[in-house]
Kinemage of the C-alpha trace (Angstrom):
@kinemage 1
@onewidth
@group {chain A} dominant
@subgroup {mainchain}
@vectorlist {calphas} color= white
{ca met a 1} P 248.331 79.890 159.622
{ca ala a 2} L 247.306 83.533 159.718
{ca pro a 3} L 246.954 85.256 156.339
{ca ser a 4} L 249.509 87.851 155.315
{ca glu a 5} L 248.668 91.465 155.996
{ca phe a 6} L 248.372 92.168 152.266
{ca val a 7} L 245.950 89.297 151.688
{ca ser a 8} L 243.876 90.421 154.652
{ca arg a 9} L 243.611 93.975 153.266
{ca ser a 10} L 243.080 93.047 149.615
{ca his a 11} L 239.515 92.837 148.325
{ca ile a 12} L 240.618 89.960 146.097
{ca leu a 13} L 240.145 86.514 147.600
{ca his a 14} L 243.609 85.250 146.689
{ca arg a 15} L 244.121 81.535 146.143
{ca ser a 16} L 246.873 81.408 148.765
{ca phe a 17} L 246.549 83.328 152.021
{ca ser a 18} L 249.976 82.773 153.556
{ca asp a 19} L 252.312 84.835 151.386
{ca arg a 20} L 252.119 88.277 149.881
{ca pro a 21} L 252.076 87.844 146.094
{ca ala a 22} L 254.613 89.826 144.096
{ca lys a 23} L 252.953 92.369 141.819
{ca val a 24} L 253.521 91.924 138.080
{ca val a 25} L 253.539 95.255 136.262
{ca ala a 26} L 254.595 94.255 132.742
{ca gly a 27} L 255.784 91.504 130.458
{ca asp a 28} L 258.974 91.505 128.419
{ca gly a 29} L 259.355 88.622 125.981
{ca ile a 30} L 259.324 85.447 128.043
{ca ser a 31} L 259.861 87.366 131.306
{ca leu a 32} L 257.589 88.911 133.908
{ca val a 33} L 258.522 92.368 135.219
{ca leu a 34} L 257.778 92.854 138.913
{ca glu a 35} L 256.934 96.067 140.725
{ca ser a 36} L 260.403 95.961 142.290
{ca gly a 37} L 261.947 96.065 138.811
{ca lys a 38} L 263.090 92.445 139.012
{ca lys a 39} L 262.660 90.287 135.901
{ca val a 40} L 261.518 86.705 136.290
{ca ile a 41} L 261.884 84.206 133.444
{ca asp a 42} L 258.482 82.579 133.003
{ca ala a 43} L 259.628 79.039 132.291
{ca ser a 44} L 256.174 77.546 132.805
{ca cys a 45} L 254.013 80.047 130.860
{ca gly a 46} L 252.000 80.467 134.062
{ca pro a 47} L 250.155 77.135 134.120
{ca ser a 48} L 251.335 76.384 130.573
{ca val a 49} L 249.356 79.223 128.979
{ca ser a 50} L 251.510 82.098 127.643
{ca cys a 51} L 253.067 80.152 124.782
{ca leu a 52} L 254.025 83.303 122.841
{ca gly a 53} L 255.499 85.137 125.801
{ca his a 54} L 254.049 88.227 127.430
{ca ser a 55} L 254.442 90.904 124.779
{ca gln a 56} L 253.031 90.427 121.290
{ca pro a 57} L 252.156 93.766 119.616
{ca glu a 58} L 250.393 91.960 116.757
{ca ile a 59} L 247.899 90.431 119.181
{ca thr a 60} L 247.424 93.773 120.942
{ca asp a 61} L 246.710 95.372 117.562
{ca ala a 62} L 244.305 92.576 116.626
{ca ile a 63} L 242.347 93.132 119.834
{ca thr a 64} L 242.156 96.918 119.472
{ca asn a 65} L 241.381 96.754 115.744
{ca his a 66} L 238.586 94.301 116.399
{ca leu a 67} L 237.052 96.615 118.987
{ca lys a 68} L 237.333 99.557 116.601
{ca asn a 69} L 236.098 97.872 113.455
{ca asp a 70} L 233.984 94.873 114.441
{ca ile a 71} L 231.369 93.768 116.925
{ca ala a 72} L 232.500 93.324 120.549
{ca tyr a 73} L 229.879 90.765 121.560
{ca val a 74} L 227.443 88.447 119.814
{ca tyr a 75} L 225.291 86.021 121.781
{ca ser a 76} L 225.844 82.481 120.517
{ca gly a 77} L 222.215 81.608 121.275
{ca ser a 78} L 220.944 84.281 118.904
{ca pro a 79} L 220.324 83.815 115.159
{ca tyr a 80} L 223.685 85.505 114.422
{ca thr a 81} L 227.293 84.565 113.901
{ca asn a 82} L 230.420 86.696 113.511
{ca gly a 83} L 233.512 86.724 111.376
{ca ala a 84} L 236.120 86.141 114.091
{ca thr a 85} L 234.476 83.012 115.443
{ca glu a 86} L 234.003 81.531 111.968
{ca glu a 87} L 237.598 82.343 110.957
{ca leu a 88} L 239.136 80.779 114.051
{ca ala a 89} L 237.191 77.579 113.491
{ca asp a 90} L 238.327 77.550 109.841
{ca ile a 91} L 241.972 77.954 110.899
{ca leu a 92} L 241.734 75.001 113.273
{ca leu a 93} L 239.533 72.633 111.282
{ca ser a 94} L 239.631 73.427 107.550
{ca his a 95} L 241.797 70.329 106.951
{ca lys a 96} L 239.658 68.205 109.347
{ca pro a 97} L 242.465 66.684 111.477
{ca gly a 98} L 241.469 63.146 112.418
{ca gly a 99} L 237.944 63.830 111.169
{ca leu a 100} L 237.394 66.694 113.627
{ca ser a 101} L 235.178 69.160 111.824
{ca lys a 102} L 233.269 71.404 114.267
{ca ala a 103} L 234.251 73.613 117.204
{ca ile a 104} L 232.652 75.060 120.316
{ca phe a 105} L 234.520 78.018 121.873
{ca val a 106} L 234.153 78.700 125.582
{ca asn a 107} L 236.125 80.586 128.229
{ca ser a 108} L 237.957 78.055 130.379
{ca gly a 109} L 239.236 74.513 130.228
{ca ser a 110} L 236.712 73.525 132.873
{ca glu a 111} L 233.887 74.842 130.685
{ca ala a 112} L 235.319 72.902 127.751
{ca thr a 113} L 235.276 69.669 129.765
{ca asp a 114} L 231.678 70.257 130.841
{ca ala a 115} L 230.686 70.954 127.246
{ca ala a 116} L 232.448 67.794 126.049
{ca leu a 117} L 230.642 65.621 128.617
{ca lys a 118} L 227.253 67.108 127.760
{ca leu a 119} L 227.995 66.748 124.056
{ca ala a 120} L 228.785 63.050 124.526
{ca val a 121} L 225.546 62.456 126.453
{ca gln a 122} L 223.512 64.322 123.838
{ca tyr a 123} L 225.185 62.286 121.087
{ca trp a 124} L 223.949 59.041 122.631
{ca his a 125} L 220.474 60.467 123.146
{ca glu a 126} L 220.376 61.413 119.471
{ca arg a 127} L 221.548 57.900 118.601
{ca gly a 128} L 218.649 56.390 120.549
{ca gln a 129} L 220.813 55.121 123.428
{ca pro a 130} L 219.982 57.486 126.331
{ca gln a 131} L 221.192 54.918 128.879
{ca arg a 132} L 224.797 55.636 127.862
{ca thr a 133} L 225.653 58.121 130.612
{ca his a 134} L 228.602 56.420 132.326
{ca phe a 135} L 232.099 57.812 131.866
{ca ile a 136} L 235.409 56.092 132.485
{ca ala a 137} L 238.357 58.299 133.462
{ca arg a 138} L 241.789 57.844 135.031
{ca lys a 139} L 243.060 58.205 138.572
{ca gln a 140} L 245.302 61.185 139.318
{ca ser a 141} L 243.940 63.067 136.323
{ca tyr a 142} L 242.722 66.638 136.132
{ca his a 143} L 240.158 68.005 133.704
{ca gly a 144} L 238.971 71.172 135.410
{ca asn a 145} L 237.584 72.721 138.576
{ca thr a 146} L 233.854 73.035 137.913
{ca ile a 147} L 231.693 70.356 139.495
{ca gly a 148} L 231.160 68.601 136.160
{ca ala a 149} L 234.866 68.602 135.321
{ca leu a 150} L 235.819 67.463 138.832
{ca cys a 151} L 233.456 64.508 138.487
{ca val a 152} L 235.742 63.033 135.818
{ca ser a 153} L 238.980 64.249 137.444
{ca gly a 154} L 240.964 61.840 139.589
{ca his a 155} L 242.568 64.638 141.634
{ca glu a 156} L 241.721 63.600 145.185
{ca ser a 157} L 242.441 66.788 147.131
{ca arg a 158} L 240.517 68.944 144.664
{ca arg a 159} L 237.521 66.592 144.928
{ca glu a 160} L 237.693 66.339 148.726
{ca phe a 161} L 235.394 69.214 149.752
{ca tyr a 162} L 232.831 68.340 147.099
{ca lys a 163} L 232.436 64.575 147.494
{ca asp a 164} L 228.696 64.955 148.032
{ca phe a 165} L 228.425 66.576 144.599
{ca met a 166} L 230.479 63.996 142.715
{ca ser a 167} L 228.593 61.941 140.151
{ca ser a 168} L 228.154 58.209 140.700
{ca asn a 169} L 228.293 57.450 136.971
{ca val a 170} L 232.084 57.788 136.698
{ca ser a 171} L 234.659 55.070 137.339
{ca phe a 172} L 238.436 55.444 137.417
{ca leu a 173} L 241.273 53.355 136.003
{ca asp a 174} L 245.024 53.450 136.566
{ca pro a 175} L 247.024 56.084 134.699
{ca cys a 176} L 249.751 55.087 132.253
{ca tyr a 177} L 252.487 55.920 134.770
{ca ala a 178} L 255.326 53.653 133.701
{ca tyr a 179} L 257.941 55.152 136.053
{ca arg a 180} L 256.153 53.825 139.135
{ca met a 181} L 253.658 51.264 137.824
{ca lys a 182} L 255.557 49.178 135.289
{ca gly a 183} L 257.015 45.911 136.578
{ca lys a 184} L 260.786 45.458 136.650
{ca ser a 185} L 260.785 42.920 133.829
{ca glu a 186} L 257.642 44.240 132.130
{ca ser a 187} L 258.023 45.701 128.642
{ca asp a 188} L 256.244 48.842 127.500
{ca glu a 189} L 254.097 46.656 125.258
{ca ala a 190} L 253.078 44.365 128.119
{ca phe a 191} L 252.379 47.330 130.385
{ca ala a 192} L 250.170 48.973 127.745
{ca gln a 193} L 248.300 45.712 127.202
{ca arg a 194} L 247.740 45.329 130.959
{ca leu a 195} L 246.189 48.793 131.170
{ca ala a 196} L 244.128 48.155 128.033
{ca arg a 197} L 242.748 44.949 129.561
{ca gln a 198} L 241.806 46.921 132.666
{ca phe a 199} L 239.924 49.382 130.453
{ca glu a 200} L 238.095 46.649 128.554
{ca asp a 201} L 237.247 44.821 131.786
{ca glu a 202} L 235.722 48.029 133.184
{ca ile a 203} L 233.589 48.512 130.070
{ca leu a 204} L 232.310 44.945 130.428
{ca cys a 205} L 231.710 45.390 134.162
{ca val a 206} L 229.689 48.580 133.680
{ca gly a 207} L 228.002 47.255 130.564
{ca pro a 208} L 229.050 48.332 127.043
{ca asp a 209} L 225.567 49.716 126.384
{ca arg a 210} L 225.924 52.109 129.359
{ca val a 211} L 229.380 53.623 128.702
{ca ala a 212} L 229.300 56.997 126.969
{ca gly a 213} L 232.999 57.799 126.785
{ca phe a 214} L 236.546 57.464 128.054
{ca val a 215} L 238.027 60.768 129.240
{ca thr a 216} L 241.809 61.043 129.369
{ca glu a 217} L 244.689 63.473 128.947
{ca thr a 218} L 246.861 62.638 125.945
{ca val a 219} L 249.879 63.816 127.947
{ca ser a 220} L 249.159 64.249 131.648
{ca gly a 221} L 249.763 67.742 133.020
{ca thr a 222} L 249.987 69.036 136.570
{ca thr a 223} L 248.950 65.861 138.407
{ca leu a 224} L 251.562 63.466 137.010
{ca gly a 225} L 253.980 65.920 135.440
{ca cys a 226} L 254.102 66.019 131.624
{ca leu a 227} L 253.613 62.267 131.439
{ca pro a 228} L 253.312 60.728 127.955
{ca ala a 229} L 251.824 57.260 127.603
{ca val a 230} L 254.082 54.358 126.675
{ca pro a 231} L 254.163 53.572 122.941
{ca gly a 232} L 251.090 51.688 121.760
{ca tyr a 233} L 248.857 52.560 124.725
{ca phe a 234} L 246.544 54.920 122.865
{ca lys a 235} L 246.410 52.648 119.855
{ca leu a 236} L 245.022 49.897 122.104
{ca ile a 237} L 242.619 52.328 123.805
{ca arg a 238} L 241.340 53.618 120.462
{ca ala a 239} L 240.706 50.047 119.258
{ca ile a 240} L 238.760 49.141 122.410
{ca cys a 241} L 236.669 52.316 122.126
{ca asp a 242} L 235.830 51.406 118.548
{ca lys a 243} L 235.017 47.817 119.520
{ca tyr a 244} L 232.355 48.876 122.023
{ca gly a 245} L 231.271 52.181 120.486
{ca val a 246} L 232.714 54.192 123.388
{ca leu a 247} L 233.610 57.798 122.567
{ca leu a 248} L 237.281 58.660 123.027
{ca ile a 249} L 237.447 62.118 124.630
{ca leu a 250} L 240.991 63.490 124.707
{ca asp a 251} L 241.828 66.377 127.005
{ca glu a 252} L 244.534 68.499 125.376
{ca ile a 253} L 243.762 71.692 127.273
{ca ile a 254} L 247.272 71.835 128.714
{ca cys a 255} L 249.300 69.649 126.337
{ca gly a 256} L 247.813 70.587 122.955
{ca met a 257} L 248.028 73.328 120.327
{ca gly a 258} L 251.688 72.697 119.502
{ca lys a 259} L 253.181 72.248 122.955
{ca thr a 260} L 254.421 68.701 122.397
{ca gly a 261} L 255.876 69.391 118.946
{ca thr a 262} L 252.766 68.646 116.886
{ca met a 263} L 249.619 70.745 116.766
{ca his a 264} L 247.705 67.968 118.528
{ca ala a 265} L 249.480 65.660 120.976
{ca trp a 266} L 247.495 62.651 119.703
{ca gln a 267} L 249.185 63.030 116.315
{ca gln a 268} L 252.218 61.293 117.862
{ca glu a 269} L 250.189 58.278 119.016
{ca asp a 270} L 249.520 56.549 115.668
{ca ile a 271} L 245.738 56.824 116.019
{ca arg a 272} L 243.105 58.325 113.748
{ca gly a 273} L 242.248 60.865 116.430
{ca pro a 274} L 239.604 61.327 119.130
{ca asp a 275} L 235.860 61.628 118.816
{ca ile a 276} L 235.848 64.715 121.017
{ca gln a 277} L 238.837 66.841 121.988
{ca thr a 278} L 239.198 69.720 124.419
{ca ile a 279} L 241.741 72.480 123.789
{ca gly a 280} L 242.692 75.677 125.594
{ca lys a 281} L 245.550 77.556 127.257
{ca ala a 282} L 247.829 77.900 124.186
{ca leu a 283} L 244.806 78.466 121.925
{ca gly a 284} L 244.680 82.167 122.805
{ca ala a 285} L 248.222 82.253 124.241
{ca gly a 286} L 246.913 83.815 127.444
{ca phe a 287} L 245.986 87.175 125.961
{ca val a 288} L 242.306 86.373 126.409
{ca pro a 289} L 240.369 83.626 128.216
{ca leu a 290} L 239.567 81.006 125.588
{ca ser a 291} L 239.170 77.247 125.351
{ca gly a 292} L 237.324 74.975 123.016
{ca val a 293} L 235.830 71.631 122.124
{ca leu a 294} L 236.526 69.978 118.773
{ca leu a 295} L 234.201 67.240 117.607
{ca his a 296} L 234.277 64.565 114.953
{ca gln a 297} L 231.972 64.797 111.962
{ca lys a 298} L 230.034 61.762 113.216
{ca ile a 299} L 229.015 63.698 116.343
{ca phe a 300} L 227.652 66.539 114.244
{ca asp a 301} L 225.878 64.116 111.913
{ca ala a 302} L 224.071 62.496 114.861
{ca leu a 303} L 222.930 65.842 116.263
{ca ser a 304} L 221.949 67.048 112.807
{ca ala a 305} L 219.851 63.938 112.144
{ca gly a 306} L 218.271 64.188 115.582
{ca ser a 307} L 217.281 67.350 117.425
{ca gly a 308} L 219.108 69.619 114.994
{ca gly a 309} L 220.934 71.692 117.608
{ca leu a 310} L 223.307 71.787 120.543
{ca ala a 311} L 221.629 71.371 123.936
{ca his a 312} L 224.280 73.450 125.681
{ca gly a 313} L 225.456 77.041 125.765
{ca his a 314} L 227.023 79.912 127.702
{ca thr a 315} L 226.486 83.668 127.635
{ca phe a 316} L 230.071 84.298 126.560
{ca gln a 317} L 230.411 81.281 124.289
{ca ala a 318} L 232.179 82.043 120.990
{ca his a 319} L 233.106 85.536 122.161
{ca pro a 320} L 234.199 87.526 119.077
{ca leu a 321} L 237.002 89.470 120.787
{ca ala a 322} L 238.511 86.350 122.312
{ca cys a 323} L 238.396 84.619 118.938
{ca ala a 324} L 240.019 87.626 117.237
{ca ala a 325} L 242.937 87.466 119.673
{ca ala a 326} L 243.293 83.715 119.133
{ca ile a 327} L 243.303 84.196 115.351
{ca ala a 328} L 246.282 86.541 115.714
{ca ala a 329} L 248.036 84.054 117.996
{ca gln a 330} L 247.464 81.126 115.637
{ca lys a 331} L 248.625 83.145 112.632
{ca ile a 332} L 251.896 83.956 114.417
{ca ile a 333} L 252.366 80.281 115.289
{ca lys a 334} L 251.802 79.229 111.669
{ca arg a 335} L 253.789 82.048 110.036
{ca asp a 336} L 256.829 81.558 112.253
{ca asn a 337} L 256.692 77.740 112.117
{ca leu a 338} L 256.526 77.658 115.902
{ca val a 339} L 255.124 74.139 116.175
{ca glu a 340} L 258.106 72.779 114.264
{ca arg a 341} L 260.375 75.055 116.277
{ca thr a 342} L 258.865 73.723 119.492
{ca ala a 343} L 259.823 70.190 118.458
{ca gln a 344} L 263.394 71.303 117.708
{ca met a 345} L 263.818 73.385 120.862
{ca gly a 346} L 262.251 70.591 122.867
{ca lys a 347} L 265.078 68.269 121.870
{ca lys a 348} L 267.581 70.849 123.100
{ca leu a 349} L 265.686 71.270 126.361
{ca glu a 350} L 265.618 67.509 126.862
{ca ile a 351} L 269.387 67.266 126.362
{ca leu a 352} L 269.994 70.077 128.852
{ca leu a 353} L 267.661 68.584 131.447
{ca arg a 354} L 269.117 65.090 131.175
{ca arg a 355} L 272.701 66.354 131.243
{ca glu a 356} L 272.431 69.005 133.954
{ca ile a 357} L 269.450 67.956 136.082
{ca gly a 358} L 269.320 64.160 135.624
{ca pro a 359} L 272.483 63.348 137.643
{ca leu a 360} L 271.361 65.317 140.719
{ca pro a 361} L 270.873 62.956 143.670
{ca leu a 362} L 267.179 63.661 144.319
{ca val a 363} L 266.039 63.611 140.681
{ca gly a 364} L 264.179 60.405 139.857
{ca asp a 365} L 262.728 60.947 136.406
{ca ile a 366} L 262.723 63.465 133.569
{ca arg a 367} L 259.908 63.186 131.040
{ca gly a 368} L 257.970 65.130 128.459
{ca arg a 369} L 257.698 66.077 124.797
{ca gly a 370} L 258.328 69.228 122.809
{ca leu a 371} L 258.497 72.170 125.217
{ca phe a 372} L 256.479 70.362 127.874
{ca trp a 373} L 258.774 68.731 130.452
{ca ala a 374} L 258.786 67.733 134.096
{ca val a 375} L 261.359 66.723 136.679
{ca glu a 376} L 260.211 64.264 139.364
{ca phe a 377} L 261.996 64.222 142.719
{ca val a 378} L 262.582 61.229 144.974
{ca val a 379} L 264.293 60.591 148.289
{ca glu a 380} L 266.189 57.629 146.851
{ca lys a 381} L 266.728 56.931 143.149
{ca asp a 382} L 267.104 53.152 143.174
{ca thr a 383} L 263.919 52.510 145.145
{ca lys a 384} L 262.056 55.518 143.674
{ca thr a 385} L 261.010 56.402 147.217
{ca ala a 386} L 258.800 59.477 147.181
{ca phe a 387} L 259.022 62.398 149.560
{ca ser a 388} L 256.371 62.656 152.244
{ca pro a 389} L 253.656 65.115 151.194
{ca arg a 390} L 254.359 66.998 154.441
{ca ile a 391} L 257.804 67.950 153.158
{ca asn a 392} L 256.346 69.568 150.029
{ca phe a 393} L 259.741 69.292 148.373
{ca cys a 394} L 258.790 70.371 144.860
{ca asn a 395} L 257.155 73.575 146.037
{ca his a 396} L 260.287 74.460 147.988
{ca val a 397} L 262.095 74.114 144.641
{ca val a 398} L 259.496 76.420 143.094
{ca lys a 399} L 260.049 79.040 145.807
{ca gln a 400} L 263.819 78.772 145.556
{ca ser a 401} L 263.602 79.123 141.770
{ca leu a 402} L 261.561 82.285 142.181
{ca glu a 403} L 264.288 83.706 144.399
{ca met a 404} L 266.621 83.107 141.464
{ca gly a 405} L 264.331 84.833 138.988
{ca leu a 406} L 262.766 81.712 137.522
{ca asn a 407} L 259.046 80.924 137.445
{ca ile a 408} L 258.177 77.215 137.277
{ca leu a 409} L 255.164 75.151 138.334
{ca gly a 410} L 254.993 72.449 141.004
{ca asn a 411} L 252.319 69.874 141.674
{ca leu a 412} L 249.043 71.268 142.958
{ca gly a 413} L 247.919 69.311 145.980
{ca tyr a 414} L 247.504 65.644 146.831
{ca thr a 415} L 246.397 63.839 143.692
{ca gly a 416} L 246.139 60.192 144.722
{ca lys a 417} L 247.953 56.946 145.481
{ca tyr a 418} L 251.278 57.989 144.014
{ca gln a 419} L 252.970 60.973 145.599
{ca val a 420} L 254.441 62.821 142.625
{ca asp a 421} L 256.837 65.593 143.618
{ca his a 422} L 257.576 67.340 140.352
{ca val a 423} L 258.175 70.672 138.706
{ca ile a 424} L 257.068 71.565 135.199
{ca ile a 425} L 259.238 73.410 132.686
{ca cys a 426} L 257.286 74.479 129.596
{ca pro a 427} L 258.722 77.761 128.288
{ca pro a 428} L 257.121 79.780 125.496
{ca tyr a 429} L 257.498 78.614 121.906
{ca ile a 430} L 259.702 81.668 121.225
{ca val a 431} L 262.369 80.691 123.792
{ca thr a 432} L 265.976 80.977 122.538
{ca asp a 433} L 268.944 78.643 123.022
{ca cys a 434} L 270.505 81.053 125.531
{ca glu a 435} L 267.258 81.329 127.457
{ca leu a 436} L 266.942 77.545 127.649
{ca glu a 437} L 270.458 77.322 129.051
{ca glu a 438} L 269.701 80.022 131.613
{ca ile a 439} L 266.433 78.321 132.624
{ca val a 440} L 268.181 75.000 133.245
{ca ser a 441} L 271.089 76.674 135.021
{ca arg a 442} L 268.795 78.481 137.469
{ca leu a 443} L 266.664 75.393 137.954
{ca lys a 444} L 269.761 73.329 138.745
{ca ala a 445} L 270.925 75.880 141.309
{ca ala a 446} L 267.483 75.911 142.927
{ca ile a 447} L 267.334 72.113 143.140
{ca val a 448} L 270.855 71.943 144.573
{ca lys a 449} L 270.068 74.430 147.317
{ca thr a 450} L 266.708 72.842 148.155
{ca ser a 451} L 268.388 69.416 148.256
{ca gln a 452} L 271.076 70.346 150.802
{ca pro a 453} L 269.193 69.190 153.940
{ca phe a 454} L 268.447 65.814 152.299
{ca val a 455} L 271.807 64.946 150.710
{ca lys a 456} L 274.264 63.272 153.105
{ca ser a 457} L 277.266 62.917 150.816
{ca glu a 458} L 279.904 65.598 150.363
{ca pro a 459} L 279.001 68.085 147.638
{ca thr a 460} L 280.733 67.697 144.293
{ca thr a 461} L 282.768 70.460 142.693
{ca asp a 462} L 279.836 71.295 140.411
{ca val a 463} L 277.494 71.534 143.374
{ca val a 464} L 279.916 73.803 145.238
{ca lys a 465} L 280.100 76.070 142.207
{ca leu a 466} L 276.314 76.142 141.985
{ca gln a 467} L 276.020 76.941 145.675
{ca arg a 468} L 278.390 79.859 145.203
{ca lys a 469} L 276.292 81.032 142.263
{ca val a 470} L 273.179 80.790 144.403
{ca lys a 471} L 274.777 82.876 147.154
{ca ala a 472} L 275.969 85.395 144.593
{ca thr a 473} L 272.499 85.559 143.094
{ca glu a 474} L 270.951 86.174 146.480
{ca ala a 475} L 273.508 88.892 147.150
{ca gly a 476} L 272.601 90.550 143.860
{ca leu a 477} L 276.047 90.012 142.367
{ca val a 478} L 274.793 88.161 139.270
{ca gly a 479} L 271.659 88.208 137.048
């Protein structure tokens, strides 16, 4: 397919060549303002990033004030620190959640994953077990796009070009995907135990003295669509990690920092917490690039008793300006009780999705927590038959939603054995009741229109009304 004229002329190497991207000129609350003047409700926060919307004067002031009154850049490898970096770490870790006591701040989620892997390997070196370099991860997972992060990601299409670079010291287990993997008569408890046995068997197969850590998303993001584990799964995983001394590394880059209704998603899993945790996206609310790694006190103690330093670093690690922006974002979240509000609004979003979207003929599953939800599409509900990847159904829903002034996120490429056609709805923490209703209404209309070629039965009265609304929207007669 030939690239669009705009993409051909632009000096930016855009991620997609086929379509001309619409130009965003401003942000207004939870909406994007396009060059044409059209407003688009950002119901996915980009890729689940802009959790405070697109206009926060307090964060703008914090950034400008920092540049006026403080230092713009301090190299983390120098014998200096700075106030913003120290304060942000204090905000996140002063109460030591789950024993997490130290932070590393980097730019992207991919960098955070790389730092977490290197930290785990260094930990075992410091403990006198340098042979522990094997990692266990899950199929159809995603932890970042750098080579190191891709090595522990089970996203097949994103790994495809780089197979020759992929590490041989990583093995992959099944995800906790109950919708498609749980047996008809299998309970959640039995399913969790089956997956836990698979994990323990893999540790024994590799050799317990060789396994450094288990890398997993607490709630899966773009690959499996806002997928929480079944109850008890992480409790079993945590116990097995403790039994064999394997580090539990939880990736909360997309699902953490309040998105699921608690500051950390693992706080809903009845576990003491991870040994290493990655965070990002909502940490700086999208106003600056920022991610991080949180580590348990025992990790610091091992490094402190050993080499006495971190064998890892980046030029822009712990960037003062980025940390200053994140401080402002986290203060807004705490002051306005937005984590608690996310839990409350998430219940309302769930009700709307199950009532309005659930009955649609091509909707197979609705899942999520807090303000982090996904809708999975199927050809046939009873058999859970997936669409062929060639149809690309979910991304047609995304395009149709955009026509209706709604920005959502679909799956990003072929991820593995299970074809998961889904869209993600994760609006900002500041979303209102009316905005939630409008998001679901537009999403429903988009799904209905996209579904028309695949639905054989006569449309219901509600569908006819939605089709009329779609036509009216396209004609510019309604919002």
